Biopython code that builds the backbone (N, CA, C, O; Angstrom):
import numpy as np
from Bio.PDB.StructureBuilder import StructureBuilder

atoms = [
    (1, "GLN", "N", (0.837, -1.194, 0.000)),
    (1, "GLN", "CA", (0.000, 0.000, 0.000)),
    (1, "GLN", "C", (0.873, 1.245, 0.000)),
    (1, "GLN", "O", (1.778, 1.377, 0.825)),
    (2, "VAL", "N", (0.599, 2.161, -0.930)),
    (2, "VAL", "CA", (1.371, 3.400, -1.028)),
    (2, "VAL", "C", (1.089, 4.280, 0.180)),
    (2, "VAL", "O", (-0.055, 4.425, 0.609)),
    (3, "GLN", "N", (2.150, 4.862, 0.717)),
    (3, "GLN", "CA", (1.996, 5.794, 1.829)),
    (3, "GLN", "C", (2.792, 7.058, 1.579)),
    (3, "GLN", "O", (3.950, 7.008, 1.164)),
    (4, "LEU", "N", (2.159, 8.187, 1.835)),
    (4, "LEU", "CA", (2.829, 9.482, 1.849)),
    (4, "LEU", "C", (2.618, 10.054, 3.238)),
    (4, "LEU", "O", (1.485, 10.316, 3.639)),
    (5, "VAL", "N", (3.697, 10.248, 3.969)),
    (5, "VAL", "CA", (3.595, 10.678, 5.353)),
    (5, "VAL", "C", (4.246, 12.047, 5.503)),
    (5, "VAL", "O", (5.453, 12.207, 5.321)),
    (6, "GLU", "N", (3.408, 13.037, 5.841)),
    (6, "GLU", "CA", (3.901, 14.396, 6.036)),
    (6, "GLU", "C", (4.357, 14.615, 7.466)),
    (6, "GLU", "O", (3.900, 13.949, 8.395)),
    (7, "SER", "N", (5.265, 15.558, 7.618)),
    (7, "SER", "CA", (5.722, 15.948, 8.947)),
    (7, "SER", "C", (6.181, 17.394, 8.891)),
    (7, "SER", "O", (6.445, 17.934, 7.816)),
    (8, "GLY", "N", (6.272, 18.016, 10.063)),
    (8, "GLY", "CA", (6.860, 19.345, 10.145)),
    (8, "GLY", "C", (5.895, 20.494, 10.232)),
    (8, "GLY", "O", (6.330, 21.642, 10.324)),
    (9, "GLY", "N", (4.608, 20.242, 10.208)),
    (9, "GLY", "CA", (3.673, 21.343, 10.362)),
    (9, "GLY", "C", (3.709, 21.893, 11.776)),
    (9, "GLY", "O", (4.378, 21.347, 12.654)),
    (10, "GLY", "N", (2.980, 22.982, 11.983)),
    (10, "GLY", "CA", (2.927, 23.561, 13.309)),
    (10, "GLY", "C", (2.456, 24.985, 13.294)),
    (10, "GLY", "O", (1.863, 25.461, 12.326)),
    (11, "LEU", "N", (2.736, 25.661, 14.397)),
    (11, "LEU", "CA", (2.317, 27.045, 14.601)),
    (11, "LEU", "C", (3.544, 27.952, 14.539)),
    (11, "LEU", "O", (4.563, 27.687, 15.176)),
    (12, "VAL", "N", (3.427, 29.022, 13.763)),
    (12, "VAL", "CA", (4.537, 29.960, 13.633)),
    (12, "VAL", "C", (3.975, 31.366, 13.513)),
    (12, "VAL", "O", (2.856, 31.553, 13.037)),
    (13, "GLN", "N", (4.738, 32.340, 13.939)),
    (13, "GLN", "CA", (4.310, 33.732, 13.818)),
    (13, "GLN", "C", (4.530, 34.241, 12.395)),
    (13, "GLN", "O", (5.387, 33.740, 11.667)),
    (14, "ALA", "N", (3.759, 35.223, 12.024)),
    (14, "ALA", "CA", (3.929, 35.845, 10.714)),
    (14, "ALA", "C", (5.370, 36.330, 10.547)),
    (14, "ALA", "O", (5.964, 36.900, 11.463)),
    (15, "GLY", "N", (5.910, 36.087, 9.361)),
    (15, "GLY", "CA", (7.294, 36.433, 9.091)),
    (15, "GLY", "C", (8.284, 35.322, 9.379)),
    (15, "GLY", "O", (9.456, 35.400, 9.010)),
    (16, "GLY", "N", (7.793, 34.289, 10.045)),
    (16, "GLY", "CA", (8.657, 33.173, 10.400)),
    (16, "GLY", "C", (8.783, 32.147, 9.291)),
    (16, "GLY", "O", (8.271, 32.327, 8.187)),
    (17, "SER", "N", (9.480, 31.065, 9.614)),
    (17, "SER", "CA", (9.744, 29.998, 8.646)),
    (17, "SER", "C", (9.316, 28.656, 9.202)),
    (17, "SER", "O", (9.259, 28.438, 10.412)),
    (18, "LEU", "N", (9.017, 27.766, 8.267)),
    (18, "LEU", "CA", (8.631, 26.410, 8.632)),
    (18, "LEU", "C", (9.008, 25.503, 7.468)),
    (18, "LEU", "O", (8.990, 25.927, 6.312)),
    (19, "ARG", "N", (9.341, 24.283, 7.769)),
    (19, "ARG", "CA", (9.673, 23.300, 6.731)),
    (19, "ARG", "C", (8.796, 22.078, 6.925)),
    (19, "ARG", "O", (8.760, 21.493, 8.007)),
    (20, "VAL", "N", (8.094, 21.699, 5.876)),
    (20, "VAL", "CA", (7.316, 20.468, 5.912)),
    (20, "VAL", "C", (7.951, 19.458, 4.968)),
    (20, "VAL", "O", (8.489, 19.819, 3.921)),
    (21, "SER", "N", (7.881, 18.202, 5.348)),
    (21, "SER", "CA", (8.477, 17.135, 4.548)),
    (21, "SER", "C", (7.487, 16.008, 4.363)),
    (21, "SER", "O", (6.530, 15.856, 5.122)),
    (22, "CYS", "N", (7.742, 15.221, 3.334)),
    (22, "CYS", "CA", (6.873, 14.088, 3.021)),
    (22, "CYS", "C", (7.749, 12.929, 2.579)),
    (22, "CYS", "O", (8.579, 13.060, 1.679)),
    (23, "THR", "N", (7.548, 11.802, 3.226)),
    (23, "THR", "CA", (8.299, 10.603, 2.858)),
    (23, "THR", "C", (7.348, 9.594, 2.240)),
    (23, "THR", "O", (6.297, 9.283, 2.801)),
    (24, "ALA", "N", (7.728, 9.096, 1.094)),
    (24, "ALA", "CA", (6.880, 8.168, 0.353)),
    (24, "ALA", "C", (7.412, 6.742, 0.473)),
    (24, "ALA", "O", (8.617, 6.511, 0.578)),
    (25, "SER", "N", (6.497, 5.820, 0.454)),
    (25, "SER", "CA", (6.876, 4.403, 0.459)),
    (25, "SER", "C", (6.031, 3.653, -0.556)),
    (25, "SER", "O", (4.886, 4.009, -0.833)),
    (26, "ARG", "N", (6.640, 2.590, -1.109)),
    (26, "ARG", "CA", (5.960, 1.689, -2.041)),
    (26, "ARG", "C", (5.617, 2.345, -3.363)),
    (26, "ARG", "O", (4.658, 1.949, -4.025)),
    (27, "ILE", "N", (6.388, 3.339, -3.751)),
    (27, "ILE", "CA", (6.324, 3.871, -5.112)),
    (27, "ILE", "C", (7.751, 4.045, -5.623)),
    (27, "ILE", "O", (8.692, 4.170, -4.839)),
    (28, "THR", "N", (7.898, 4.052, -6.932)),
    (28, "THR", "CA", (9.203, 4.371, -7.527)),
    (28, "THR", "C", (9.315, 5.889, -7.537)),
    (28, "THR", "O", (9.007, 6.551, -8.528)),
    (29, "PHE", "N", (9.758, 6.411, -6.421)),
    (29, "PHE", "CA", (9.674, 7.838, -6.113)),
    (29, "PHE", "C", (10.244, 8.709, -7.228)),
    (29, "PHE", "O", (9.651, 9.726, -7.590)),
    (30, "SER", "N", (11.376, 8.320, -7.764)),
    (30, "SER", "CA", (12.079, 9.161, -8.737)),
    (30, "SER", "C", (11.285, 9.370, -10.022)),
    (30, "SER", "O", (11.587, 10.288, -10.785)),
    (31, "THR", "N", (10.294, 8.551, -10.274)),
    (31, "THR", "CA", (9.522, 8.663, -11.512)),
    (31, "THR", "C", (8.279, 9.535, -11.360)),
    (31, "THR", "O", (7.564, 9.773, -12.334)),
    (32, "TYR", "N", (8.021, 10.007, -10.156)),
    (32, "TYR", "CA", (6.813, 10.780, -9.875)),
    (32, "TYR", "C", (7.078, 12.276, -9.828)),
    (32, "TYR", "O", (8.130, 12.719, -9.365)),
    (33, "THR", "N", (6.116, 13.046, -10.311)),
    (33, "THR", "CA", (6.058, 14.465, -9.985)),
    (33, "THR", "C", (5.511, 14.573, -8.567)),
    (33, "THR", "O", (4.462, 14.016, -8.245)),
    (34, "MET", "N", (6.236, 15.294, -7.735)),
    (34, "MET", "CA", (5.811, 15.470, -6.344)),
    (34, "MET", "C", (5.313, 16.897, -6.151)),
    (34, "MET", "O", (5.805, 17.839, -6.773)),
    (35, "GLY", "N", (4.344, 17.027, -5.289)),
    (35, "GLY", "CA", (3.785, 18.354, -5.103)),
    (35, "GLY", "C", (3.261, 18.580, -3.702)),
    (35, "GLY", "O", (3.037, 17.643, -2.937)),
    (36, "TRP", "N", (3.076, 19.823, -3.395)),
    (36, "TRP", "CA", (2.417, 20.261, -2.160)),
    (36, "TRP", "C", (1.185, 21.063, -2.541)),
    (36, "TRP", "O", (1.238, 21.958, -3.386)),
    (37, "TYR", "N", (0.095, 20.729, -1.910)),
    (37, "TYR", "CA", (-1.163, 21.431, -2.060)),
    (37, "TYR", "C", (-1.602, 21.875, -0.678)),
    (37, "TYR", "O", (-1.107, 21.373, 0.332)),
    (38, "ARG", "N", (-2.525, 22.810, -0.638)),
    (38, "ARG", "CA", (-3.049, 23.246, 0.655)),
    (38, "ARG", "C", (-4.533, 23.539, 0.549)),
    (38, "ARG", "O", (-5.063, 23.861, -0.514)),
    (39, "GLN", "N", (-5.177, 23.412, 1.696)),
    (39, "GLN", "CA", (-6.606, 23.701, 1.767)),
    (39, "GLN", "C", (-6.897, 24.435, 3.054)),
    (39, "GLN", "O", (-6.678, 23.918, 4.150)),
    (40, "ALA", "N", (-7.392, 25.647, 2.906)),
    (40, "ALA", "CA", (-7.796, 26.449, 4.047)),
    (40, "ALA", "C", (-9.280, 26.215, 4.309)),
    (40, "ALA", "O", (-10.007, 25.797, 3.407)),
    (41, "PRO", "N", (-9.737, 26.478, 5.528)),
    (41, "PRO", "CA", (-11.153, 26.268, 5.839)),
    (41, "PRO", "C", (-12.075, 27.031, 4.891)),
    (41, "PRO", "O", (-11.897, 28.230, 4.679)),
    (42, "GLY", "N", (-13.047, 26.344, 4.329)),
    (42, "GLY", "CA", (-13.999, 26.982, 3.442)),
    (42, "GLY", "C", (-13.505, 27.255, 2.043)),
    (42, "GLY", "O", (-14.203, 27.874, 1.240)),
    (43, "LYS", "N", (-12.285, 26.789, 1.743)),
    (43, "LYS", "CA", (-11.713, 27.043, 0.426)),
    (43, "LYS", "C", (-11.372, 25.730, -0.269)),
    (43, "LYS", "O", (-11.265, 24.680, 0.364)),
    (44, "GLN", "N", (-11.204, 25.816, -1.588)),
    (44, "GLN", "CA", (-10.816, 24.637, -2.351)),
    (44, "GLN", "C", (-9.326, 24.354, -2.173)),
    (44, "GLN", "O", (-8.530, 25.245, -1.876)),
    (45, "ARG", "N", (-8.983, 23.090, -2.366)),
    (45, "ARG", "CA", (-7.576, 22.726, -2.326)),
    (45, "ARG", "C", (-6.873, 23.364, -3.524)),
    (45, "ARG", "O", (-7.393, 23.361, -4.640)),
    (46, "GLU", "N", (-5.675, 23.912, -3.271)),
    (46, "GLU", "CA", (-4.938, 24.580, -4.323)),
    (46, "GLU", "C", (-3.494, 24.096, -4.366)),
    (46, "GLU", "O", (-2.921, 23.697, -3.352)),
    (47, "MET", "N", (-2.923, 24.142, -5.568)),
    (47, "MET", "CA", (-1.538, 23.775, -5.738)),
    (47, "MET", "C", (-0.651, 24.850, -5.147)),
    (47, "MET", "O", (-0.882, 26.041, -5.352)),
    (48, "VAL", "N", (0.365, 24.425, -4.411)),
    (48, "VAL", "CA", (1.341, 25.351, -3.851)),
    (48, "VAL", "C", (2.649, 25.274, -4.638)),
    (48, "VAL", "O", (3.182, 26.296, -5.072)),
    (49, "ALA", "N", (3.162, 24.051, -4.820)),
    (49, "ALA", "CA", (4.443, 23.880, -5.510)),
    (49, "ALA", "C", (4.533, 22.460, -6.060)),
    (49, "ALA", "O", (4.028, 21.509, -5.464)),
    (50, "LEU", "N", (5.190, 22.342, -7.212)),
    (50, "LEU", "CA", (5.413, 21.048, -7.843)),
    (50, "LEU", "C", (6.885, 20.918, -8.203)),
    (50, "LEU", "O", (7.562, 21.911, -8.468)),
    (51, "ILE", "N", (7.374, 19.669, -8.209)),
    (51, "ILE", "CA", (8.711, 19.396, -8.695)),
    (51, "ILE", "C", (8.646, 18.106, -9.509)),
    (51, "ILE", "O", (8.204, 17.068, -9.017)),
    (52, "THR", "N", (9.090, 18.189, -10.749)),
    (52, "THR", "CA", (9.018, 17.027, -11.633)),
    (52, "THR", "C", (10.175, 16.076, -11.365)),
    (52, "THR", "O", (11.071, 16.361, -10.570)),
    (53, "ARG", "N", (10.132, 14.942, -12.048)),
    (53, "ARG", "CA", (11.221, 13.977, -11.878)),
    (53, "ARG", "C", (12.528, 14.508, -12.453)),
    (53, "ARG", "O", (13.600, 13.979, -12.158)),
    (54, "ASN", "N", (12.440, 15.557, -13.276)),
    (54, "ASN", "CA", (13.629, 16.210, -13.813)),
    (54, "ASN", "C", (13.986, 17.474, -13.034)),
    (54, "ASN", "O", (14.785, 18.290, -13.493)),
    (55, "ASP", "N", (13.386, 17.627, -11.853)),
    (55, "ASP", "CA", (13.675, 18.743, -10.944)),
    (55, "ASP", "C", (13.207, 20.099, -11.464)),
    (55, "ASP", "O", (13.685, 21.138, -11.010)),
    (56, "ARG", "N", (12.283, 20.090, -12.402)),
    (56, "ARG", "CA", (11.675, 21.360, -12.778)),
    (56, "ARG", "C", (10.609, 21.695, -11.743)),
    (56, "ARG", "O", (9.870, 20.824, -11.285)),
    (57, "THR", "N", (10.543, 22.969, -11.385)),
    (57, "THR", "CA", (9.628, 23.397, -10.334)),
    (57, "THR", "C", (8.595, 24.372, -10.863)),
    (57, "THR", "O", (8.798, 25.056, -11.866)),
    (58, "ASN", "N", (7.472, 24.411, -10.146)),
    (58, "ASN", "CA", (6.396, 25.339, -10.479)),
    (58, "ASN", "C", (5.759, 25.766, -9.158)),
    (58, "ASN", "O", (5.547, 24.950, -8.261)),
    (59, "TYR", "N", (5.462, 27.050, -9.059)),
    (59, "TYR", "CA", (4.928, 27.587, -7.810)),
    (59, "TYR", "C", (3.657, 28.394, -8.069)),
    (59, "TYR", "O", (3.493, 29.009, -9.123)),
    (60, "ALA", "N", (2.787, 28.376, -7.108)),
    (60, "ALA", "CA", (1.659, 29.293, -7.134)),
    (60, "ALA", "C", (2.190, 30.715, -7.006)),
    (60, "ALA", "O", (3.181, 30.953, -6.316)),
    (61, "ASP", "N", (1.534, 31.648, -7.665)),
    (61, "ASP", "CA", (1.996, 33.043, -7.626)),
    (61, "ASP", "C", (2.076, 33.563, -6.197)),
    (61, "ASP", "O", (2.945, 34.372, -5.874)),
    (62, "SER", "N", (1.179, 33.103, -5.349)),
    (62, "SER", "CA", (1.105, 33.618, -3.986)),
    (62, "SER", "C", (2.304, 33.223, -3.121)),
    (62, "SER", "O", (2.528, 33.818, -2.067)),
    (63, "VAL", "N", (3.069, 32.229, -3.555)),
    (63, "VAL", "CA", (4.197, 31.777, -2.734)),
    (63, "VAL", "C", (5.550, 31.957, -3.418)),
    (63, "VAL", "O", (6.587, 31.677, -2.817)),
    (64, "LYS", "N", (5.549, 32.415, -4.649)),
    (64, "LYS", "CA", (6.811, 32.597, -5.377)),
    (64, "LYS", "C", (7.740, 33.541, -4.618)),
    (64, "LYS", "O", (7.327, 34.601, -4.146)),
    (65, "GLY", "N", (8.991, 33.133, -4.514)),
    (65, "GLY", "CA", (9.980, 33.928, -3.805)),
    (65, "GLY", "C", (10.006, 33.699, -2.313)),
    (65, "GLY", "O", (10.912, 34.174, -1.628)),
    (66, "ARG", "N", (9.017, 32.973, -1.792)),
    (66, "ARG", "CA", (8.966, 32.699, -0.350)),
    (66, "ARG", "C", (9.117, 31.208, -0.036)),
    (66, "ARG", "O", (9.711, 30.835, 0.976)),
    (67, "PHE", "N", (8.580, 30.373, -0.903)),
    (67, "PHE", "CA", (8.600, 28.924, -0.684)),
    (67, "PHE", "C", (9.557, 28.263, -1.673)),
    (67, "PHE", "O", (9.718, 28.724, -2.803)),
    (68, "THR", "N", (10.185, 27.180, -1.229)),
    (68, "THR", "CA", (11.072, 26.402, -2.094)),
    (68, "THR", "C", (10.782, 24.921, -1.929)),
    (68, "THR", "O", (10.802, 24.397, -0.816)),
    (69, "ILE", "N", (10.516, 24.255, -3.030)),
    (69, "ILE", "CA", (10.290, 22.809, -3.003)),
    (69, "ILE", "C", (11.566, 22.104, -3.438)),
    (69, "ILE", "O", (12.279, 22.575, -4.325)),
    (70, "SER", "N", (11.844, 20.971, -2.804)),
    (70, "SER", "CA", (13.016, 20.186, -3.157)),
    (70, "SER", "C", (12.715, 18.712, -2.960)),
    (70, "SER", "O", (11.778, 18.345, -2.250)),
    (71, "ARG", "N", (13.516, 17.876, -3.591)),
    (71, "ARG", "CA", (13.313, 16.436, -3.440)),
    (71, "ARG", "C", (14.650, 15.737, -3.257)),
    (71, "ARG", "O", (15.691, 16.193, -3.731)),
    (72, "ASP", "N", (14.583, 14.613, -2.551)),
    (72, "ASP", "CA", (15.753, 13.763, -2.344)),
    (72, "ASP", "C", (15.334, 12.350, -2.737)),
    (72, "ASP", "O", (14.695, 11.638, -1.962)),
    (73, "ASN", "N", (15.699, 11.965, -3.934)),
    (73, "ASN", "CA", (15.259, 10.659, -4.430)),
    (73, "ASN", "C", (15.869, 9.500, -3.650)),
    (73, "ASN", "O", (15.278, 8.423, -3.572)),
    (74, "ALA", "N", (17.031, 9.713, -3.082)),
    (74, "ALA", "CA", (17.666, 8.645, -2.299)),
    (74, "ALA", "C", (16.890, 8.359, -1.018)),
    (74, "ALA", "O", (16.928, 7.245, -0.494)),
    (75, "LYS", "N", (16.183, 9.379, -0.517)),
    (75, "LYS", "CA", (15.426, 9.233, 0.732)),
    (75, "LYS", "C", (13.924, 9.193, 0.501)),
    (75, "LYS", "O", (13.145, 9.146, 1.454)),
    (76, "ASN", "N", (13.510, 9.212, -0.789)),
    (76, "ASN", "CA", (12.070, 9.218, -1.102)),
    (76, "ASN", "C", (11.337, 10.356, -0.387)),
    (76, "ASN", "O", (10.234, 10.177, 0.129)),
    (77, "THR", "N", (11.964, 11.508, -0.370)),
    (77, "THR", "CA", (11.426, 12.616, 0.407)),
    (77, "THR", "C", (11.309, 13.877, -0.446)),
    (77, "THR", "O", (12.185, 14.189, -1.252)),
    (78, "VAL", "N", (10.208, 14.588, -0.246)),
    (78, "VAL", "CA", (10.030, 15.909, -0.834)),
    (78, "VAL", "C", (9.766, 16.883, 0.311)),
    (78, "VAL", "O", (9.040, 16.566, 1.253)),
    (79, "SER", "N", (10.357, 18.061, 0.219)),
    (79, "SER", "CA", (10.241, 19.045, 1.282)),
    (79, "SER", "C", (9.784, 20.380, 0.723)),
    (79, "SER", "O", (9.968, 20.681, -0.457)),
    (80, "LEU", "N", (9.189, 21.166, 1.592)),
    (80, "LEU", "CA", (8.758, 22.512, 1.240)),
    (80, "LEU", "C", (9.266, 23.449, 2.326)),
    (80, "LEU", "O", (8.808, 23.401, 3.468)),
    (81, "GLN", "N", (10.204, 24.291, 1.964)),
    (81, "GLN", "CA", (10.717, 25.308, 2.872)),
    (81, "GLN", "C", (9.877, 26.562, 2.697)),
    (81, "GLN", "O", (9.774, 27.112, 1.601)),
    (82, "MET", "N", (9.283, 26.999, 3.788)),
    (82, "MET", "CA", (8.377, 28.141, 3.726)),
    (82, "MET", "C", (8.952, 29.282, 4.562)),
    (82, "MET", "O", (9.107, 29.154, 5.776)),
    (83, "ASN", "N", (9.261, 30.382, 3.912)),
    (83, "ASN", "CA", (9.816, 31.559, 4.575)),
    (83, "ASN", "C", (8.840, 32.728, 4.464)),
    (83, "ASN", "O", (7.922, 32.713, 3.644)),
    (84, "SER", "N", (9.050, 33.714, 5.281)),
    (84, "SER", "CA", (8.202, 34.924, 5.268)),
    (84, "SER", "C", (6.725, 34.551, 5.288)),
    (84, "SER", "O", (5.926, 35.053, 4.497)),
    (85, "LEU", "N", (6.392, 33.676, 6.192)),
    (85, "LEU", "CA", (5.016, 33.171, 6.237)),
    (85, "LEU", "C", (4.024, 34.266, 6.605)),
    (85, "LEU", "O", (4.323, 35.178, 7.376)),
    (86, "LYS", "N", (2.837, 34.143, 6.027)),
    (86, "LYS", "CA", (1.754, 35.101, 6.246)),
    (86, "LYS", "C", (0.553, 34.370, 6.831)),
    (86, "LYS", "O", (0.414, 33.161, 6.642)),
    (87, "PRO", "N", (-0.308, 35.078, 7.532)),
    (87, "PRO", "CA", (-1.516, 34.420, 8.067)),
    (87, "PRO", "C", (-2.332, 33.722, 6.979)),
    (87, "PRO", "O", (-2.975, 32.708, 7.252)),
    (88, "GLU", "N", (-2.318, 34.236, 5.778)),
    (88, "GLU", "CA", (-3.081, 33.617, 4.694)),
    (88, "GLU", "C", (-2.455, 32.317, 4.194)),
    (88, "GLU", "O", (-3.039, 31.634, 3.354)),
    (89, "ASP", "N", (-1.282, 31.974, 4.699)),
    (89, "ASP", "CA", (-0.686, 30.668, 4.391)),
    (89, "ASP", "C", (-1.243, 29.562, 5.289)),
    (89, "ASP", "O", (-0.951, 28.384, 5.085)),
    (90, "THR", "N", (-2.036, 29.942, 6.269)),
    (90, "THR", "CA", (-2.628, 28.971, 7.169)),
    (90, "THR", "C", (-3.530, 28.013, 6.416)),
    (90, "THR", "O", (-4.457, 28.433, 5.722)),
    (91, "ALA", "N", (-3.253, 26.715, 6.557)),
    (91, "ALA", "CA", (-4.013, 25.694, 5.837)),
    (91, "ALA", "C", (-3.503, 24.318, 6.251)),
    (91, "ALA", "O", (-2.496, 24.189, 6.946)),
    (92, "VAL", "N", (-4.217, 23.308, 5.809)),
    (92, "VAL", "CA", (-3.689, 21.950, 5.864)),
    (92, "VAL", "C", (-2.894, 21.726, 4.578)),
    (92, "VAL", "O", (-3.400, 21.940, 3.477)),
    (93, "TYR", "N", (-1.667, 21.302, 4.732)),
    (93, "TYR", "CA", (-0.787, 21.078, 3.584)),
    (93, "TYR", "C", (-0.720, 19.578, 3.283)),
    (93, "TYR", "O", (-0.472, 18.753, 4.162)),
    (94, "TYR", "N", (-0.949, 19.263, 2.022)),
    (94, "TYR", "CA", (-1.002, 17.873, 1.578)),
    (94, "TYR", "C", (0.126, 17.578, 0.591)),
    (94, "TYR", "O", (0.421, 18.367, -0.307)),
    (95, "CYS", "N", (0.731, 16.437, 0.786)),
    (95, "CYS", "CA", (1.733, 15.937, -0.145)),
    (95, "CYS", "C", (1.020, 15.146, -1.249)),
    (95, "CYS", "O", (0.039, 14.446, -0.999)),
    (96, "ASN", "N", (1.533, 15.276, -2.457)),
    (96, "ASN", "CA", (0.921, 14.601, -3.610)),
    (96, "ASN", "C", (2.005, 13.968, -4.462)),
    (96, "ASN", "O", (3.065, 14.552, -4.686)),
    (97, "ALA", "N", (1.720, 12.764, -4.933)),
    (97, "ALA", "CA", (2.601, 12.080, -5.875)),
    (97, "ALA", "C", (1.782, 11.756, -7.116)),
    (97, "ALA", "O", (0.685, 11.206, -7.020)),
    (98, "MET", "N", (2.319, 12.100, -8.279)),
    (98, "MET", "CA", (1.533, 11.941, -9.498)),
    (98, "MET", "C", (2.389, 11.438, -10.653)),
    (98, "MET", "O", (3.520, 11.879, -10.856)),
    (99, "ARG", "N", (1.817, 10.502, -11.402)),
    (99, "ARG", "CA", (2.407, 10.075, -12.669)),
    (99, "ARG", "C", (1.310, 10.157, -13.715)),
    (99, "ARG", "O", (0.434, 9.296, -13.795)),
    (100, "VAL", "N", (1.381, 11.207, -14.509)),
    (100, "VAL", "CA", (0.351, 11.430, -15.509)),
    (100, "VAL", "C", (0.320, 10.294, -16.517)),
    (100, "VAL", "O", (-0.756, 9.867, -16.936)),
    (101, "ASP", "N", (1.497, 9.796, -16.913)),
    (101, "ASP", "CA", (1.554, 8.777, -17.957)),
    (101, "ASP", "C", (0.901, 7.476, -17.500)),
    (101, "ASP", "O", (0.368, 6.722, -18.315)),
    (102, "ALA", "N", (0.943, 7.223, -16.212)),
    (102, "ALA", "CA", (0.354, 5.992, -15.683)),
    (102, "ALA", "C", (-0.986, 6.239, -15.010)),
    (102, "ALA", "O", (-1.594, 5.322, -14.457)),
    (103, "GLN", "N", (-1.443, 7.496, -15.062)),
    (103, "GLN", "CA", (-2.712, 7.870, -14.423)),
    (103, "GLN", "C", (-2.742, 7.416, -12.965)),
    (103, "GLN", "O", (-3.713, 6.819, -12.500)),
    (104, "LEU", "N", (-1.661, 7.713, -12.265)),
    (104, "LEU", "CA", (-1.573, 7.370, -10.856)),
    (104, "LEU", "C", (-1.423, 8.645, -10.039)),
    (104, "LEU", "O", (-0.701, 9.562, -10.430)),
    (105, "GLN", "N", (-2.101, 8.695, -8.919)),
    (105, "GLN", "CA", (-2.007, 9.848, -8.039)),
    (105, "GLN", "C", (-2.281, 9.384, -6.605)),
    (105, "GLN", "O", (-3.201, 8.609, -6.345)),
    (106, "PHE", "N", (-1.459, 9.879, -5.696)),
    (106, "PHE", "CA", (-1.598, 9.533, -4.288)),
    (106, "PHE", "C", (-1.491, 10.795, -3.434)),
    (106, "PHE", "O", (-0.825, 11.765, -3.796)),
    (107, "TRP", "N", (-2.176, 10.744, -2.277)),
    (107, "TRP", "CA", (-2.199, 11.880, -1.349)),
    (107, "TRP", "C", (-1.759, 11.438, 0.034)),
    (107, "TRP", "O", (-1.994, 10.305, 0.456)),
    (108, "GLY", "N", (-1.114, 12.367, 0.728)),
    (108, "GLY", "CA", (-0.848, 12.174, 2.135)),
    (108, "GLY", "C", (-2.052, 12.575, 2.960)),
    (108, "GLY", "O", (-3.075, 13.009, 2.430)),
    (109, "GLN", "N", (-1.912, 12.421, 4.267)),
    (109, "GLN", "CA", (-3.038, 12.697, 5.156)),
    (109, "GLN", "C", (-3.144, 14.167, 5.527)),
    (109, "GLN", "O", (-4.166, 14.604, 6.056)),
    (110, "GLY", "N", (-2.100, 14.927, 5.254)),
    (110, "GLY", "CA", (-2.108, 16.357, 5.525)),
    (110, "GLY", "C", (-1.449, 16.718, 6.842)),
    (110, "GLY", "O", (-1.446, 15.941, 7.798)),
    (111, "THR", "N", (-0.889, 17.920, 6.863)),
    (111, "THR", "CA", (-0.305, 18.452, 8.093)),
    (111, "THR", "C", (-0.710, 19.909, 8.231)),
    (111, "THR", "O", (-0.676, 20.665, 7.260)),
    (112, "GLN", "N", (-1.091, 20.298, 9.431)),
    (112, "GLN", "CA", (-1.611, 21.643, 9.675)),
    (112, "GLN", "C", (-0.470, 22.647, 9.815)),
    (112, "GLN", "O", (0.487, 22.431, 10.560)),
    (113, "VAL", "N", (-0.596, 23.735, 9.088)),
    (113, "VAL", "CA", (0.311, 24.880, 9.231)),
    (113, "VAL", "C", (-0.538, 26.077, 9.628)),
    (113, "VAL", "O", (-1.475, 26.446, 8.919)),
    (114, "THR", "N", (-0.209, 26.677, 10.755)),
    (114, "THR", "CA", (-0.943, 27.837, 11.247)),
    (114, "THR", "C", (0.015, 28.996, 11.438)),
    (114, "THR", "O", (1.027, 28.875, 12.129)),
    (115, "VAL", "N", (-0.312, 30.119, 10.820)),
    (115, "VAL", "CA", (0.525, 31.315, 10.914)),
    (115, "VAL", "C", (-0.271, 32.375, 11.665)),
    (115, "VAL", "O", (-1.327, 32.813, 11.209)),
    (116, "SER", "N", (0.239, 32.776, 12.805)),
    (116, "SER", "CA", (-0.451, 33.772, 13.622)),
    (116, "SER", "C", (0.032, 35.174, 13.265)),
    (116, "SER", "O", (1.185, 35.384, 12.888)),
    (117, "SER", "N", (-0.885, 36.119, 13.396)),
    (117, "SER", "CA", (-0.531, 37.508, 13.052)),
    (117, "SER", "C", (0.013, 38.247, 14.255)),
    (117, "SER", "O", (0.360, 39.423, 14.151)),
]
sb = StructureBuilder()
sb.init_structure("model")
sb.init_model(0)
sb.init_chain("A")
sb.init_seg("    ")
for serial, (resi, resn, name, xyz) in enumerate(atoms, 1):
    if name == "N":
        sb.init_residue(resn, " ", resi, " ")
    sb.init_atom(name, np.array(xyz, "f"), 0.0, 1.0, " ", f" {name:<3s}", serial, name[0])
structure = sb.get_structure()
């Protein structure tokens, strides 16, 4: 059974930093596009950052210049470094693994990030 396990969420003051990570098991990690999505209360889930198997990255406009996504294929881990956090970054952050060619997609259980003003 595929598992994506997030860690590193928590409470931080506005302007602070936080790093969330996701470790995957039972997938060929290096072949997947990995991503972070978030969902705030009452809002739809939205893409935050993606990193392809070729290390190309894509960011939501709202986080460009503040967040950095990275992956470590040897450890089956994808991380999201979040700097200059704002209260509007408060959400549950979900790890995602996707292979478009194989029509496969998996989600983690989510980790809460709360930014206080």
